[in-house]
C-alpha positions in Angstrom: -104.6 73.3 27.6 -102.3 70.2 27.4 -103.9 66.8 26.7 -103.4 63.7 28.7 -102.6 62.2 25.9 -100.5 65.1 24.3 -97.6 63.4 22.5 -94.5 65.5 20.8 -95.8 64.6 17.2 -91.5 63.8 16.7 -92.3 60.5 17.6 -91.1 57.8 15.2 -90.6 53.8 15.7 -87.9 51.5 14.6 -89.2 51.9 11.2 -88.6 55.6 10.6 -85.7 57.1 9.5 -85.4 60.0 11.8 -82.9 60.8 13.9 -85.2 61.9 17.2 -87.9 60.7 19.1 -89.6 62.7 21.5 -92.5 61.7 23.9 -94.2 64.0 26.5 -96.0 63.6 29.6 -97.7 66.2 31.8 -99.2 66.2 35.2 -102.8 66.2 35.8 -102.5 69.3 36.7 -100.6 70.6 33.2 -98.0 72.5 35.6 -95.3 69.4 35.1 -94.1 68.0 31.9 -91.7 65.3 31.0 -90.0 65.0 28.0 -88.0 62.1 26.5 -85.6 62.5 24.2 -84.0 59.7 21.7 -81.5 61.1 19.6 -78.5 59.4 17.6 -78.8 56.2 20.0 -78.9 58.2 23.4 -81.7 58.6 26.0 -82.3 61.9 27.7 -85.2 63.5 29.5 -85.9 66.6 30.5 -88.7 68.5 33.0 -90.7 71.4 32.8 -92.6 73.3 35.6 -94.8 75.7 34.6 -93.5 76.1 31.3 -89.9 76.5 32.5 -87.1 74.8 32.5 -86.0 72.9 35.5 -84.1 69.9 34.5 -82.4 70.3 30.8 -81.4 67.8 29.3 -80.0 65.2 31.3 -78.8 61.7 30.5 -80.2 57.7 31.4 -79.0 54.6 30.7 -76.3 52.0 32.3 -73.2 51.1 31.4 -72.9 46.9 32.2 -69.7 45.1 32.8 -70.0 42.6 30.2 -69.5 42.7 26.1 -73.8 42.6 26.0 -74.1 46.4 27.0 -77.4 47.8 27.3 -75.8 51.7 26.5 -76.6 54.1 23.8 -78.3 52.9 19.8 -81.1 52.7 21.2 -84.7 53.6 19.3 -88.3 53.5 20.6 -90.1 50.5 20.0 -93.5 51.4 21.5 -94.9 53.6 23.8 -98.1 53.4 26.6 -100.1 56.2 27.9 -102.4 55.6 30.9 -103.5 57.4 34.0 -104.6 56.7 37.6 -106.9 58.7 40.4 -107.4 56.5 43.1 -107.1 56.6 47.4 -106.2 54.1 49.3 -105.9 53.4 53.3 -102.6 53.3 55.1 -102.5 50.9 57.8 -100.7 53.6 59.9 -99.7 57.0 59.2 -99.4 60.7 58.8 -103.1 60.8 57.0 -105.5 58.0 56.8 -106.5 58.1 53.2 -103.6 58.9 50.4 -104.9 60.4 46.8 -102.6 58.1 43.8 -103.1 60.6 40.7 -101.1 60.3 38.3 -100.4 60.2 34.5 -97.9 57.5 32.9 -95.9 57.1 30.1 -94.1 53.4 29.4 -91.1 53.8 26.5 -90.3 50.3 25.2 -86.8 50.8 23.4 -84.7 48.6 21.5 -81.3 49.1 20.1 -80.7 49.4 16.5 -77.6 47.4 16.2 -76.8 43.4 17.6 -77.7 42.0 20.1 -80.6 44.4 19.9 -80.7 44.3 23.5 -84.4 45.7 25.5 -85.3 48.5 28.4 -88.4 50.3 29.4 -88.0 53.7 30.9 -91.4 54.5 33.1 -92.4 58.0 33.9 -95.2 58.4 36.5 -95.9 62.5 36.7 -98.0 63.7 39.9 -99.2 67.3 40.2 -95.7 67.1 42.8 -93.7 65.8 41.3 -92.2 62.6 39.1 -90.9 59.1 39.3 -89.1 57.3 36.8 -87.6 53.6 36.9 -85.7 51.5 34.3 -87.2 48.2 33.3 -84.6 45.3 32.0 -87.1 42.5 30.4 -86.3 38.9 30.1 -84.5 38.9 26.9 -82.1 36.2 25.0 -78.4 36.0 26.6 -79.1 38.3 29.2 -80.2 36.2 32.4 -78.3 38.1 34.7 -76.7 41.9 34.3 -73.4 43.6 36.5 -74.2 47.2 36.8 -71.1 48.8 36.6 -73.0 52.8 36.4 -76.0 54.1 36.4 -75.9 57.2 34.3 -78.8 59.2 35.7 -78.6 62.6 35.7 -80.2 65.6 37.0 -78.9 68.7 35.6 -80.5 71.4 36.7 -81.3 74.9 34.5 -79.8 77.1 37.1 -78.4 77.5 40.9 -80.1 77.7 43.7 -79.6 76.8 47.4 -79.4 73.0 48.6 -80.0 71.4 52.0 -77.3 68.3 51.9 -75.1 65.8 54.1 -72.4 64.9 52.3 -72.3 61.2 50.9 -71.5 58.2 52.8 -71.6 54.9 52.6 -72.0 53.7 55.8 -73.9 56.8 57.6 -76.3 59.1 57.3 -75.8 60.8 61.0 -73.9 63.8 59.8 -75.3 67.5 60.4 -77.2 69.5 56.8 -75.4 71.7 55.1 -76.8 74.8 53.5 -74.6 75.7 50.1 -75.0 76.9 46.4 -75.7 74.0 44.4 -73.1 74.7 42.0 -70.6 74.1 45.3 -72.0 70.5 46.3 -69.5 67.5 45.6 -71.4 65.3 46.4 -74.5 64.2 48.8 -76.8 61.7 50.7 -80.6 61.6 49.4 -83.0 63.2 50.5 -81.6 66.5 48.6 -83.4 69.8 49.0 -83.1 72.7 46.9 -85.1 76.4 47.1 -84.5 78.2 43.5 -84.6 81.7 44.1 -87.6 81.0 46.9 -90.4 80.7 44.0 -89.8 76.6 43.3 -88.6 74.3 45.6 -87.3 70.3 44.5 -86.0 67.4 46.1 -83.9 64.3 44.9 -84.4 61.0 46.5 -85.8 57.5 45.5 -88.7 55.1 45.6 -89.0 51.6 46.5 -85.3 50.4 47.2 -85.6 46.7 46.6 -82.4 44.3 45.9 -80.5 47.6 44.3 -78.1 49.7 45.9 -78.4 53.2 47.4 -78.0 56.0 44.9 -76.1 58.9 46.2 -75.3 61.6 44.2 -72.3 63.2 42.7 -71.3 66.5 41.1 -70.8 65.8 37.4 -67.8 68.1 36.2 -69.3 68.4 32.9 -72.0 70.7 33.5 -72.2 73.6 36.2 -75.3 72.6 37.9 -75.4 69.2 37.7 -75.2 65.6 39.5 -74.9 62.2 38.5 -76.2 58.8 40.3 -73.5 57.5 42.2 -74.1 53.9 43.5 -73.0 52.4 46.4 -71.0 49.4 45.4 -70.0 45.7 46.0 -66.4 44.7 47.5 -65.8 44.1 43.5 -66.6 47.4 42.3 -70.2 46.7 40.9 -73.3 48.6 42.2 -76.1 45.8 41.4 -76.1 42.5 40.5 -79.4 41.2 39.5 -81.3 38.7 37.3 -83.6 39.7 34.6 -86.6 40.4 34.6 -85.4 43.7 36.8 -86.8 46.8 37.9 -85.1 49.3 39.6 -86.0 52.0 42.0 -87.9 55.2 41.2 -85.6 57.9 40.9 -88.1 60.7 42.4 -88.1 64.7 42.0 -90.4 66.4 44.0 -91.4 69.9 43.0 -93.8 72.3 44.6 -94.5 76.7 44.9 -93.7 76.3 48.7 -91.4 74.2 50.9 -94.5 73.0 53.0 -95.9 71.1 50.2 -92.9 68.9 49.6 -93.6 67.6 53.2 -97.4 67.3 52.0 -96.6 65.3 49.4 -97.1 61.2 49.3 -95.8 60.6 46.1 -92.6 58.3 47.5 -95.4 56.2 48.8 -97.6 55.8 46.2 -94.5 54.8 44.1 -94.5 51.7 46.5 -96.4 48.7 46.2 -99.6 48.0 48.2 -99.4 46.5 51.7 -98.2 42.9 51.6 -99.6 41.7 54.9 -102.8 40.6 55.2 -104.3 40.6 59.0 -102.9 44.1 60.5 -104.2 43.9 63.6 -101.3 43.2 65.6 -99.6 46.6 63.8 -100.1 49.7 66.3 -98.6 52.5 66.1 -97.4 53.6 70.2 -95.3 56.0 72.2 -92.6 54.5 74.5 -90.1 55.3 77.3 -86.7 53.1 77.8 -83.7 51.9 79.0 -81.5 53.8 77.1 -80.6 57.4 77.7 -78.5 57.2 80.6 -76.7 54.7 78.9 -75.5 57.6 76.0 -75.3 59.9 78.8 -72.6 58.0 80.3 -74.7 57.4 83.8 -75.3 53.8 83.2 -74.0 50.9 81.3 -75.0 48.5 78.4 -72.7 45.6 80.1 -73.1 43.8 83.1 -71.7 45.7 86.5 -72.9 48.0 89.3 -74.2 50.9 86.9 -75.7 48.4 84.7 -78.9 49.8 83.3 -81.3 46.6 82.2 -81.8 44.8 85.3 -85.2 43.3 86.5 -85.6 45.6 88.9 -84.8 49.0 86.3 -87.6 47.5 84.0 -90.4 46.7 86.2 -89.9 50.5 87.3 -90.7 51.7 83.4 -93.1 49.4 82.9 -95.0 50.4 85.9 -94.2 54.1 85.1 -95.5 53.5 81.5 -98.9 51.8 82.8 -99.6 54.7 84.9 -98.8 57.8 81.7 -100.9 56.5 79.0 -97.4 54.9 77.1 -97.6 51.7 75.7 -94.1 50.8 74.9 -90.6 49.9 77.1 -87.5 49.7 75.5 -84.5 48.0 77.0 -81.2 47.8 75.5 -78.5 46.3 77.2 -80.3 43.1 78.5 -78.5 40.6 76.6 -75.0 39.4 77.1 -72.3 40.3 74.2 -71.7 43.9 74.9 -68.7 43.1 76.8 -67.2 41.2 73.3 -67.8 44.8 71.2 -66.4 44.9 67.8 -65.8 41.1 67.6 -67.4 38.6 65.5 -70.4 37.1 67.1 -70.5 39.2 69.7 -73.7 38.3 70.5 -76.3 35.7 70.3 -79.2 37.8 70.7 -81.0 35.8 73.2 -79.2 34.8 76.3 -79.8 37.6 79.2 -77.5 38.7 81.7 -77.6 37.5 85.4 -79.9 40.3 86.5 -82.2 40.3 84.1 -85.2 37.6 83.4 -86.6 38.1 80.0 -89.8 36.1 80.4 -90.4 37.5 83.8 -90.2 40.9 82.5 -92.1 40.0 79.2 -94.9 38.4 81.6 -94.8 41.6 83.8 -95.3 43.9 80.7 -97.8 41.7 79.2 -100.2 41.9 82.5 -99.8 45.5 83.0 -100.7 45.7 79.3 -97.2 47.3 78.2 -95.5 46.3 75.0 -91.8 44.9 76.1 -89.7 46.3 73.0 -86.6 43.8 72.1 -83.2 45.2 71.4 -81.4 43.1 68.8 -77.8 44.9 68.8 -75.5 43.5 66.0 -72.5 45.6 66.3 -72.6 45.3 62.2 -72.9 41.6 62.0 -75.4 41.5 60.0 -74.9 37.7 58.5 -74.6 36.3 62.1 -77.8 38.4 62.6 -79.7 37.1 59.4 -78.3 33.3 60.2 -80.7 33.6 64.0 -83.1 35.4 62.1 -86.1 32.8 63.1 -84.6 31.5 66.6 -84.5 35.5 67.6 -87.9 36.2 66.1 -89.6 32.8 67.2 -88.6 33.7 70.6 -90.0 37.1 70.7 -93.0 36.2 69.4 -93.4 32.7 72.1 -92.4 35.7 74.6 -95.8 37.7 73.4 -93.5 40.6 72.3 -94.1 42.0 68.9 -91.8 45.3 68.5 -87.7 45.4 68.6 -85.4 48.0 68.1 -82.1 46.4 66.1 -79.0 48.1 65.4 -75.9 48.1 63.5 -73.6 50.5 65.0 -70.1 50.0 63.4 -69.1 48.7 60.3 -70.4 46.2 58.5 -68.5 42.7 59.2 -68.9 40.9 56.0 -65.4 41.9 54.0 -65.8 45.2 51.6 -69.5 45.5 52.5 -71.0 48.9 53.1 -74.5 49.8 55.3 -76.3 51.2 52.2 -74.8 48.4 49.6 -76.9 45.7 48.0 -76.1 43.1 50.0 -77.2 45.2 53.3 -80.3 46.8 51.5 -81.7 43.0 50.6 -80.7 42.2 54.5 -82.6 45.2 55.9 -85.9 43.9 53.6 -85.3 40.6 54.8 -85.5 41.1 58.5 -88.7 43.3 58.0 -90.0 40.0 55.7 -88.9 37.6 58.5 -90.0 40.1 61.0 -93.6 40.0 59.7 -93.9 36.1 59.6 -93.6 36.6 63.7 -96.2 39.6 63.7 -93.3 41.8 64.9 -93.2 45.6 64.5 -89.4 46.8 63.2 -88.1 50.0 64.3 -84.5 50.3 62.5 -81.3 52.1 63.7 -78.0 52.7 61.4 -80.8 51.8 58.8 -81.1 52.1 54.9 -82.4 55.2 54.2 -86.3 55.4 54.0 -88.2 55.1 50.9 -91.5 54.0 51.3 -91.3 50.7 51.8 -93.2 51.2 54.7 -96.2 50.9 52.6 -95.7 47.3 51.4 -94.6 46.3 54.8 -96.1 48.4 57.6 -94.3 46.5 60.1 -91.5 49.0 59.7 -92.2 51.4 61.3 -89.4 53.7 61.6 -86.4 54.1 61.6 -83.4 56.2 62.3 -81.3 57.3 59.3 -80.2 60.8 60.7 -78.6 62.8 63.7 -80.8 61.9 66.4 -81.0 63.1 70.2 -78.5 60.4 71.4 -76.1 62.9 69.6 -76.7 65.6 72.5 -75.4 63.2 75.1 -72.3 62.8 74.2 -70.8 65.6 71.5 -71.8 69.1 70.6 -74.9 67.9 70.0 -77.4 69.3 67.3 -78.2 72.8 67.1 -81.3 74.7 67.0 -82.0 74.4 63.2 -81.4 71.1 63.1 -85.0 70.8 63.9 -86.2 73.1 61.3 -84.1 71.2 58.5 -84.8 67.7 59.0 -88.4 68.0 57.8 -87.6 69.1 54.7 -84.8 67.3 54.1 -84.6 63.7 55.8 -88.6 63.9 57.0 -89.5 63.7 53.5 -88.0 60.3 53.2 -90.2 58.7 55.8 -90.5 58.5 59.6 -88.0 59.0 62.0 -87.1 57.8 65.0 -85.7 60.9 66.7 -86.6 60.1 70.3 -87.5 63.9 71.4 -88.7 64.4 74.9 -85.8 64.9 76.7 -86.6 67.6 79.9 -83.3 67.9 81.7 -81.7 69.4 79.0 -78.8 70.5 80.8 -78.3 67.1 82.5 -78.5 68.6 85.7 -80.0 65.6 87.4 -77.9 63.5 85.4 -75.1 62.5 88.3 -72.4 60.6 87.9 -71.7 60.9 84.4 -68.8 58.7 82.4 -67.3 60.1 79.7 -67.1 57.1 77.0 -66.3 58.1 73.4 -64.0 60.7 71.8 -66.4 63.2 71.0 -67.5 64.0 74.6 -65.6 67.1 75.6 -68.0 67.8 78.7 -70.0 70.7 77.4 -72.7 68.1 76.2 -76.3 68.9 76.4 -79.9 69.3 74.4 -79.7 72.7 72.3 -83.6 73.2 73.0 -86.2 74.9 75.1 -88.1 72.3 77.1 -91.3 73.8 74.9 -89.0 72.8 71.6 -88.8 69.2 72.7 -92.6 69.3 73.3 -93.2 70.5 70.2 -90.8 67.4 68.3 -93.4 65.1 68.8 -95.6 66.5 67.0 -93.5 68.1 64.2 -90.7 65.0 63.8 -92.9 62.6 62.7 -92.9 58.4 63.7 -95.4 55.9 64.6 -92.9 55.0 67.6 -92.6 58.1 69.2 -90.1 57.4 72.3 -90.0 60.0 75.4 -86.5 59.3 75.8 -85.6 60.7 79.2 -84.8 59.2 82.3 -88.6 58.7 83.9 -87.1 60.5 87.0 -87.1 63.6 84.9 -91.1 63.3 83.9 -92.3 62.5 87.9 -93.7 66.1 89.2 -93.2 67.8 85.7 -96.8 69.4 84.4 -95.1 69.3 81.0 -95.1 65.7 80.9 -99.0 66.1 80.3 -98.9 67.2 76.7 -97.0 63.8 76.4 -99.3 61.6 78.1 -102.3 63.1 76.4 -100.2 62.8 72.5 -101.6 60.4 69.9 -100.2 58.2 68.3 -101.8 57.7 64.8 -102.9 60.0 62.6 -106.4 60.7 60.2 -105.0 64.2 59.0 -101.6 65.9 59.1 -101.2 69.9 58.0 -98.1 71.7 57.5 -99.1 75.3 58.3 -96.0 77.1 57.9 -92.4 76.6 57.4 -89.0 78.0 56.1 -86.2 75.2 56.0 -83.9 76.4 58.5 -86.1 78.7 60.4 -89.1 77.5 61.4 -92.1 74.9 61.1 -95.4 74.6 62.2 -97.1 71.4 61.9 -100.7 70.1 63.1 -102.2 66.8 63.1 -105.3 65.3 64.1 -106.0 62.2 66.3 -107.4 59.1 64.4 -110.7 58.1 66.4 -110.7 61.2 68.3 -111.9 64.7 67.6 -108.6 66.2 68.8 -105.8 68.1 67.5 -102.3 68.9 68.1 -99.5 71.6 66.9 -95.8 71.5 67.2 -94.2 75.0 66.4 -90.6 75.4 66.8 -87.6 78.0 65.1 -83.8 77.8 65.1 -81.8 80.2 67.4 -83.5 83.5 66.8 -86.6 84.4 68.7 -89.7 84.7 66.2 -93.6 85.4 66.4 -95.6 83.1 64.3 -99.4 84.1 63.1 -101.2 80.9 63.0 -105.1 80.8 61.8 -107.2 77.7 63.3 -109.1 77.2 60.2 -108.2 73.6 60.3 -110.3 72.7 63.2 -114.2 72.1 63.0 -116.3 75.5 62.3 -118.7 74.0 64.3 -117.1 73.3 67.6 -115.1 75.5 70.3 -112.0 74.1 71.4 -110.2 74.4 75.0 -106.1 74.6 73.7 -103.7 73.4 76.6 -100.8 75.3 75.9 -97.3 74.7 76.4 -95.2 77.6 75.3 -91.8 79.2 75.8 -91.9 81.2 78.9 -91.0 85.5 78.0 -87.5 84.9 79.4 -87.0 80.8 77.9 -84.0 81.1 75.7 -82.6 77.7 74.7 -78.6 78.8 75.7 -79.7 80.6 79.2 -82.7 79.6 80.3 -84.2 76.5 78.7 -86.3 74.7 81.0 -88.8 78.2 81.3 -92.1 77.2 80.5 -95.5 78.7 80.2 -98.7 76.3 80.3 -102.1 77.7 80.3 -105.4 76.5 78.5 -107.9 79.0 76.7 -110.6 79.0 74.6 -110.6 78.9 70.7 -112.8 78.1 67.6 -111.4 77.6 64.0 -111.8 81.7 63.6 -109.2 82.2 66.1 -105.9 83.6 65.3 -102.7 83.0 67.5 -99.8 84.3 67.9 -97.1 81.7 69.0 -94.0 83.6 70.7 -90.9 81.3 70.3 -87.9 81.8 72.0 -84.6 81.2 70.5 -84.2 77.5 69.9 -87.6 77.6 71.3 -91.3 76.0 70.4 -94.8 75.2 71.4 -96.8 72.4 71.5 -100.5 72.7 71.9 -103.7 70.1 72.2 -106.7 71.2 71.1 -110.4 69.5 72.4 -113.8 69.8 72.1 -115.8 71.5 74.3 -119.0 69.1 74.6 
């Protein structure tokens, strides 16, 4: 058995004449082994899984735009091996307690020729994967660095199936594609692979701080290989930094089952601990909002006879929330500037339209114990928003508002900048930090992708960063398999504000719709059954979970009881089964409660899934409130057919979940006293 401190005996130091240094570190359970090779001054790494090569020798390093290159001519100057095994508690999350168990290898490299530049590489090897990052320490005549290329490679040993969206420097809102690894030209991360239905791998990054987003591009020199491709500044430089500098962690999740990818906490663990000392104001919530009508085209963001965000309408939403165990109300379009869309400084972020009384609404919501969720759309004018951060957040703080949704629709107004470059990565982080100063939680749309920063700043609640519900209102929509792919791809990165819960899936109650974009061909609808909409509350995790439909569609609707009952914070989450692109079943136990919630859904094919209830307390009986597709339900022909019933179960019960084509099932389990 490999020992934690096993090191390849070919290790040499600077004084050695050896041509190759090899260092090896294994996971705590010895299933994953990482080797760092320094040969002829070049740095490569390999990853073995269960004694088979998963990642063949892959280059590491940087190219800098200067004469002071940190590239090649390296020798191992020193190294250090440590291990850690601890448990930390989340402020909120899928699981209350997180195990952080890894072995670490730090390698201190130095060039063997002048100017003898130094660079360190750190590997953390967990039972569920690998994280590695670069460190460029403070050193003589290297105060600033301009990275022109990150040389990181991922050279897989063989071909696989992969699920991906093409690389895009401004948006993650594309449909996922399934293709052989060697045919993919470029991709956003997370990028997920299935090797012969035996090994599952996902490439992403953790703790993206003061750095550019990493996309992946095909390595033309090798058949099954990708190279890091960082989103650039307008002048082509990828990252501008001062020393000492640390990169984000490059992450490689590895598992025998796709469901184990979803269960991994590796990305969270690679982020810094919580920096917010007092967190009692950070509370997960369910919310409704004045939002869906604008996407349907029945209401407008702008002032006029169909304006959605009026004082009168908002009070109706607040009353509905107060009467239905929903704690938040989002209001979009309350502030002036929507009529100036596309212009610089279109919004001042604080001035209400004439038919919306901001203070009255904030006071009304407070009196009803409802969170008014402010909305800050920038139209991509991030710089102007940043100039006004204190003014905006202090206004909300004075009104007693502690949650906002931000948006960056359209291109970034600062010339040459992309949503996913270092400029915007730093902007998104500054917004979260300033929001924390004013005790405000943040939900970001058109965001930088999640990389686990919610651990460090738990007021960073949720974000979009994929095709959400809105696409169903004005395009061909999200296909039935979208929801069975997201948990194994985008969902691995962190919470997703998908905004499920649309009951009027055929828009029969959406009167006087107005087409407002070129993607709307008049055939738009939600491509699921009603029961599947309920299941998504469990499957697609978010600590701010929206019931997206117009509130009129929830009235006198028995299925809405599941949303009323649904929890917002969790002690335990488990993925009971799943096949990427086909189906998934998730259960979550509510924090400070004995209730469990189950969500299961399928793609366009109907199927029956056998579910053992062994996760329940073996000493208790439970009432299972079931929200199931009716026998004749079908996402195309009969999407709203639903059966709602209760049965008694225990931990030995085996359920057969019958899922219609494009359907799902949701269940609440409550102990019987």
